[in-house]
C-alpha positions in Angstrom: 50.8 125.4 87.4 53.9 123.3 87.4 57.3 124.7 88.2 60.8 123.4 87.4 63.7 124.2 89.6 67.2 123.6 88.3 69.7 123.2 91.1 72.7 121.9 89.1 75.7 123.9 88.0 76.6 125.0 84.5 80.0 123.9 83.4 81.6 126.9 81.9 85.0 127.4 80.4 86.6 128.1 83.8 85.4 124.8 85.1 86.7 122.8 82.2 90.1 124.4 82.4 90.2 123.6 86.1 89.5 120.0 85.3 92.2 119.9 82.6 94.7 121.5 85.0 93.8 119.0 87.7 94.2 116.1 85.2 97.6 117.5 84.0 98.9 117.8 87.5 97.8 114.2 88.3 99.5 112.9 85.2 102.7 114.8 86.1 102.6 113.3 89.7 102.1 109.8 88.2 105.0 110.3 85.8 107.3 111.3 88.8 106.1 108.2 90.7 106.8 105.9 87.7 110.2 107.5 87.0 111.3 107.3 90.7 110.3 103.6 90.9 112.1 102.8 87.6 115.3 104.6 88.7 115.5 103.1 92.1 114.7 99.6 90.8 117.6 100.0 88.3 120.1 100.4 91.2 121.9 97.3 92.6 121.2 96.1 96.1 124.6 97.4 97.1 123.8 100.9 95.7 120.5 100.9 97.6 122.2 99.8 100.8 124.7 102.7 100.4 121.8 105.1 100.2 120.1 103.5 103.2 117.2 102.2 101.1 115.7 98.7 101.3 114.2 97.4 98.1 110.8 97.0 99.9 110.8 100.8 100.5 111.0 101.8 96.8 107.3 102.3 96.2 106.9 104.2 99.4 109.8 106.5 98.6 108.4 107.1 95.1 104.9 107.8 96.5 106.4 110.4 98.9 108.4 112.0 96.1 105.4 112.2 93.8 102.4 112.9 96.1 104.1 114.3 99.2 104.5 112.7 102.6 
């Protein structure tokens, strides 16, 4: 007699909503990153210097703002 054993999980409504929440959070973080880069790039070199920011640090600062340090 043959037996079949199913070891996978069933994707129920709770699992789908968790995935959608995770996706929404990731999209929000990405939007924060893009906005931060855009706003800092719009500043002049003088304004960045006044803030103590080098142009080469913009992406790192945006990453910290969006995804945490």
